[in-house]
Jmol script that loads the backbone (N, CA, C; Angstrom):
load data "model"
ATOM      1  N   MET A   1     117.270   9.514  44.340  1.00  0.00           N
ATOM      2  CA  MET A   1     117.142   8.561  42.855  1.00  0.00           C
ATOM      3  C   MET A   1     118.215   7.733  43.517  1.00  0.00           C
ATOM      4  N   SER A   2     117.666   6.190  43.308  1.00  0.00           N
ATOM      5  CA  SER A   2     119.276   5.249  43.558  1.00  0.00           C
ATOM      6  C   SER A   2     119.706   4.784  42.066  1.00  0.00           C
ATOM      7  N   GLU A   3     121.035   4.255  42.294  1.00  0.00           N
ATOM      8  CA  GLU A   3     121.997   4.014  41.294  1.00  0.00           C
ATOM      9  C   GLU A   3     121.398   2.978  40.334  1.00  0.00           C
ATOM     10  N   PRO A   4     121.436   2.843  39.424  1.00  0.00           N
ATOM     11  CA  PRO A   4     120.856   1.496  38.658  1.00  0.00           C
ATOM     12  C   PRO A   4     121.778   0.539  39.170  1.00  0.00           C
ATOM     13  N   LYS A   5     121.379  -1.008  39.208  1.00  0.00           N
ATOM     14  CA  LYS A   5     122.417  -2.046  39.342  1.00  0.00           C
ATOM     15  C   LYS A   5     122.734  -2.384  38.285  1.00  0.00           C
ATOM     16  N   PRO A   6     124.111  -3.107  38.065  1.00  0.00           N
ATOM     17  CA  PRO A   6     124.603  -3.395  37.412  1.00  0.00           C
ATOM     18  C   PRO A   6     124.072  -4.598  36.547  1.00  0.00           C
ATOM     19  N   HIS A   7     124.277  -4.975  35.796  1.00  0.00           N
ATOM     20  CA  HIS A   7     123.691  -6.580  34.947  1.00  0.00           C
ATOM     21  C   HIS A   7     124.853  -7.460  35.592  1.00  0.00           C
ATOM     22  N   LYS A   8     123.928  -8.491  35.873  1.00  0.00           N
ATOM     23  CA  LYS A   8     124.850  -9.710  36.099  1.00  0.00           C
ATOM     24  C   LYS A   8     125.399 -10.546  35.172  1.00  0.00           C
ATOM     25  N   LEU A   9     126.664 -10.986  34.955  1.00  0.00           N
ATOM     26  CA  LEU A   9     127.011 -11.738  33.794  1.00  0.00           C
ATOM     27  C   LEU A   9     126.055 -12.855  33.949  1.00  0.00           C
ATOM     28  N   ALA A  10     125.831 -13.548  32.516  1.00  0.00           N
ATOM     29  CA  ALA A  10     125.019 -14.754  32.415  1.00  0.00           C
ATOM     30  C   ALA A  10     125.907 -15.432  33.007  1.00  0.00           C
ATOM     31  N   LYS A  11     125.239 -16.643  33.774  1.00  0.00           N
ATOM     32  CA  LYS A  11     125.982 -17.858  34.146  1.00  0.00           C
ATOM     33  C   LYS A  11     126.883 -18.817  32.605  1.00  0.00           C
ATOM     34  N   PRO A  12     127.811 -19.574  33.032  1.00  0.00           N
ATOM     35  CA  PRO A  12     128.197 -20.208  31.697  1.00  0.00           C
ATOM     36  C   PRO A  12     127.526 -21.200  31.064  1.00  0.00           C
ATOM     37  N   GLU A  13     126.207 -21.988  32.051  1.00  0.00           N
ATOM     38  CA  GLU A  13     125.510 -22.728  31.128  1.00  0.00           C
ATOM     39  C   GLU A  13     124.508 -22.205  30.685  1.00  0.00           C
ATOM     40  N   LYS A  14     124.245 -20.777  30.941  1.00  0.00           N
ATOM     41  CA  LYS A  14     122.839 -20.026  30.363  1.00  0.00           C
ATOM     42  C   LYS A  14     123.332 -19.244  28.841  1.00  0.00           C
ATOM     43  N   ARG A  15     125.052 -19.288  28.954  1.00  0.00           N
ATOM     44  CA  ARG A  15     125.597 -19.056  27.619  1.00  0.00           C
ATOM     45  C   ARG A  15     125.492 -19.899  26.542  1.00  0.00           C
ATOM     46  N   LEU A  16     125.915 -21.187  27.006  1.00  0.00           N
ATOM     47  CA  LEU A  16     125.873 -22.010  26.087  1.00  0.00           C
ATOM     48  C   LEU A  16     124.695 -22.460  25.655  1.00  0.00           C
ATOM     49  N   GLU A  17     123.615 -22.496  26.580  1.00  0.00           N
ATOM     50  CA  GLU A  17     122.295 -22.635  26.182  1.00  0.00           C
ATOM     51  C   GLU A  17     121.883 -21.843  24.532  1.00  0.00           C
ATOM     52  N   ALA A  18     122.248 -20.756  25.268  1.00  0.00           N
ATOM     53  CA  ALA A  18     121.643 -19.063  24.369  1.00  0.00           C
ATOM     54  C   ALA A  18     122.731 -19.603  23.005  1.00  0.00           C
ATOM     55  N   LEU A  19     123.879 -20.030  22.962  1.00  0.00           N
ATOM     56  CA  LEU A  19     124.910 -20.002  21.910  1.00  0.00           C
ATOM     57  C   LEU A  19     124.341 -21.266  21.437  1.00  0.00           C
ATOM     58  N   ALA A  20     123.898 -22.437  21.542  1.00  0.00           N
ATOM     59  CA  ALA A  20     122.783 -23.693  21.126  1.00  0.00           C
ATOM     60  C   ALA A  20     121.865 -23.145  20.523  1.00  0.00           C
ATOM     61  N   LEU A  21     121.141 -22.256  21.070  1.00  0.00           N
ATOM     62  CA  LEU A  21     119.804 -22.123  20.395  1.00  0.00           C
ATOM     63  C   LEU A  21     120.430 -20.998  19.213  1.00  0.00           C
ATOM     64  N   LEU A  22     121.255 -20.035  19.439  1.00  0.00           N
ATOM     65  CA  LEU A  22     121.911 -19.120  18.353  1.00  0.00           C
ATOM     66  C   LEU A  22     121.852 -20.049  16.723  1.00  0.00           C
ATOM     67  N   LYS A  23     122.492 -21.503  17.321  1.00  0.00           N
ATOM     68  CA  LYS A  23     123.073 -22.672  16.186  1.00  0.00           C
ATOM     69  C   LYS A  23     122.004 -22.931  15.513  1.00  0.00           C
ATOM     70  N   LEU A  24     121.107 -23.462  16.153  1.00  0.00           N
ATOM     71  CA  LEU A  24     119.982 -24.086  15.849  1.00  0.00           C
ATOM     72  C   LEU A  24     119.214 -23.286  14.917  1.00  0.00           C
ATOM     73  N   LEU A  25     118.967 -22.027  15.400  1.00  0.00           N
ATOM     74  CA  LEU A  25     118.233 -20.904  14.499  1.00  0.00           C
ATOM     75  C   LEU A  25     119.073 -20.929  12.908  1.00  0.00           C
ATOM     76  N   GLU A  26     120.313 -20.882  12.943  1.00  0.00           N
ATOM     77  CA  GLU A  26     121.518 -20.870  11.860  1.00  0.00           C
ATOM     78  C   GLU A  26     120.914 -21.600  11.031  1.00  0.00           C
ATOM     79  N   LEU A  27     120.798 -23.233  11.739  1.00  0.00           N
ATOM     80  CA  LEU A  27     120.495 -24.433  10.720  1.00  0.00           C
ATOM     81  C   LEU A  27     119.431 -24.134   9.923  1.00  0.00           C
ATOM     82  N   SER A  28     118.347 -24.018  10.901  1.00  0.00           N
ATOM     83  CA  SER A  28     116.769 -23.613  10.339  1.00  0.00           C
ATOM     84  C   SER A  28     117.042 -22.741   9.186  1.00  0.00           C
ATOM     85  N   ASP A  29     117.546 -21.662   9.545  1.00  0.00           N
ATOM     86  CA  ASP A  29     117.460 -20.789   8.187  1.00  0.00           C
ATOM     87  C   ASP A  29     118.403 -21.210   7.142  1.00  0.00           C
ATOM     88  N   ARG A  30     119.166 -22.188   7.138  1.00  0.00           N
ATOM     89  CA  ARG A  30     120.067 -22.663   6.229  1.00  0.00           C
ATOM     90  C   ARG A  30     119.201 -23.596   5.395  1.00  0.00           C
ATOM     91  N   GLN A  31     118.447 -24.254   5.838  1.00  0.00           N
ATOM     92  CA  GLN A  31     117.216 -25.757   5.826  1.00  0.00           C
ATOM     93  C   GLN A  31     116.208 -24.771   4.807  1.00  0.00           C
ATOM     94  N   ILE A  32     115.417 -23.975   5.292  1.00  0.00           N
ATOM     95  CA  ILE A  32     114.734 -23.206   4.738  1.00  0.00           C
ATOM     96  C   ILE A  32     115.222 -22.338   3.309  1.00  0.00           C
ATOM     97  N   GLU A  33     116.201 -21.854   3.137  1.00  0.00           N
ATOM     98  CA  GLU A  33     116.934 -21.401   2.230  1.00  0.00           C
ATOM     99  C   GLU A  33     117.253 -22.456   1.354  1.00  0.00           C
ATOM    100  N   ALA A  34     117.903 -23.482   1.884  1.00  0.00           N
ATOM    101  CA  ALA A  34     117.777 -24.721   0.759  1.00  0.00           C
ATOM    102  C   ALA A  34     116.596 -25.488   0.371  1.00  0.00           C
ATOM    103  N   GLY A  35     115.546 -24.966   0.336  1.00  0.00           N
ATOM    104  CA  GLY A  35     114.136 -25.591   0.311  1.00  0.00           C
ATOM    105  C   GLY A  35     114.251 -27.306   0.657  1.00  0.00           C
ATOM    106  N   GLN A  36     114.618 -27.409   2.116  1.00  0.00           N
ATOM    107  CA  GLN A  36     114.944 -28.725   2.871  1.00  0.00           C
ATOM    108  C   GLN A  36     113.756 -28.688   3.616  1.00  0.00           C
ATOM    109  N   VAL A  37     112.342 -27.729   3.491  1.00  0.00           N
ATOM    110  CA  VAL A  37     111.935 -28.106   5.002  1.00  0.00           C
ATOM    111  C   VAL A  37     110.460 -27.900   3.837  1.00  0.00           C
ATOM    112  N   GLN A  38     109.390 -28.452   4.868  1.00  0.00           N
ATOM    113  CA  GLN A  38     107.754 -28.562   4.339  1.00  0.00           C
ATOM    114  C   GLN A  38     106.899 -27.785   4.990  1.00  0.00           C
ATOM    115  N   PRO A  39     105.952 -27.384   4.630  1.00  0.00           N
ATOM    116  CA  PRO A  39     104.791 -26.746   5.470  1.00  0.00           C
ATOM    117  C   PRO A  39     104.383 -28.134   6.477  1.00  0.00           C
ATOM    118  N   ALA A  40     103.858 -27.735   7.778  1.00  0.00           N
ATOM    119  CA  ALA A  40     103.896 -28.667   8.719  1.00  0.00           C
ATOM    120  C   ALA A  40     102.203 -29.348   8.432  1.00  0.00           C
ATOM    121  N   ALA A  41     101.519 -28.495   7.521  1.00  0.00           N
ATOM    122  CA  ALA A  41     100.215 -28.772   7.003  1.00  0.00           C
ATOM    123  C   ALA A  41     100.330 -29.740   5.761  1.00  0.00           C
ATOM    124  N   ASP A  42     101.233 -29.814   4.875  1.00  0.00           N
ATOM    125  CA  ASP A  42     101.487 -30.751   4.225  1.00  0.00           C
ATOM    126  C   ASP A  42     101.788 -32.186   4.798  1.00  0.00           C
ATOM    127  N   VAL A  43     102.861 -32.114   5.496  1.00  0.00           N
ATOM    128  CA  VAL A  43     103.128 -33.268   6.468  1.00  0.00           C
ATOM    129  C   VAL A  43     102.428 -33.975   7.417  1.00  0.00           C
ATOM    130  N   LEU A  44     101.754 -33.021   8.031  1.00  0.00           N
ATOM    131  CA  LEU A  44     100.508 -33.776   8.777  1.00  0.00           C
ATOM    132  C   LEU A  44      99.312 -34.340   8.053  1.00  0.00           C
ATOM    133  N   ALA A  45      99.302 -33.557   6.990  1.00  0.00           N
ATOM    134  CA  ALA A  45      98.440 -34.534   5.922  1.00  0.00           C
ATOM    135  C   ALA A  45      98.412 -35.817   5.671  1.00  0.00           C
ATOM    136  N   ARG A  46      99.767 -35.864   5.232  1.00  0.00           N
ATOM    137  CA  ARG A  46     100.327 -37.127   4.760  1.00  0.00           C
ATOM    138  C   ARG A  46     100.689 -38.129   5.347  1.00  0.00           C
ATOM    139  N   LEU A  47     100.966 -37.866   7.023  1.00  0.00           N
ATOM    140  CA  LEU A  47     101.198 -38.672   8.125  1.00  0.00           C
ATOM    141  C   LEU A  47      99.487 -39.230   8.334  1.00  0.00           C
ATOM    142  N   ARG A  48      98.266 -38.442   8.175  1.00  0.00           N
ATOM    143  CA  ARG A  48      97.087 -38.397   8.826  1.00  0.00           C
ATOM    144  C   ARG A  48      96.582 -39.569   7.618  1.00  0.00           C
ATOM    145  N   LYS A  49      96.897 -39.512   6.325  1.00  0.00           N
ATOM    146  CA  LYS A  49      96.767 -40.404   5.055  1.00  0.00           C
ATOM    147  C   LYS A  49      97.012 -41.587   5.397  1.00  0.00           C
ATOM    148  N   ARG A  50      98.691 -41.734   5.728  1.00  0.00           N
ATOM    149  CA  ARG A  50      99.375 -42.940   5.623  1.00  0.00           C
ATOM    150  C   ARG A  50      98.752 -43.586   6.902  1.00  0.00           C
ATOM    151  N   TYR A  51      98.272 -43.106   8.331  1.00  0.00           N
ATOM    152  CA  TYR A  51      98.125 -43.802   9.251  1.00  0.00           C
ATOM    153  C   TYR A  51      96.358 -43.812   9.509  1.00  0.00           C
ATOM    154  N   GLN A  52      95.788 -43.522   8.768  1.00  0.00           N
ATOM    155  CA  GLN A  52      94.143 -43.408   8.723  1.00  0.00           C
ATOM    156  C   GLN A  52      93.333 -44.902   9.041  1.00  0.00           C
ATOM    157  N   GLY A  53      94.205 -45.707   8.542  1.00  0.00           N
ATOM    158  CA  GLY A  53      93.390 -47.381   8.436  1.00  0.00           C
ATOM    159  C   GLY A  53      93.858 -47.917  10.009  1.00  0.00           C
ATOM    160  N   ASP A  54      94.714 -47.266  10.341  1.00  0.00           N
ATOM    161  CA  ASP A  54      95.067 -47.674  11.172  1.00  0.00           C
ATOM    162  C   ASP A  54      94.236 -47.476  12.596  1.00  0.00           C
TER     163      ASP A  54
END
end "model"
wireframe off; spacefill off
backbone 0.3
color backbone group
């Protein structure tokens, strides 16, 4: 049986990308908790109504 291979460290770009995604998730959570978001269905319904005549 062979030895397990050590995990390679992620490239710096990948780590920065992962950190940026985590920051976006944190911001999203804060916006949800603060009531600053609306259901997508409500937003889409408003947009359809607004642009229905165009």
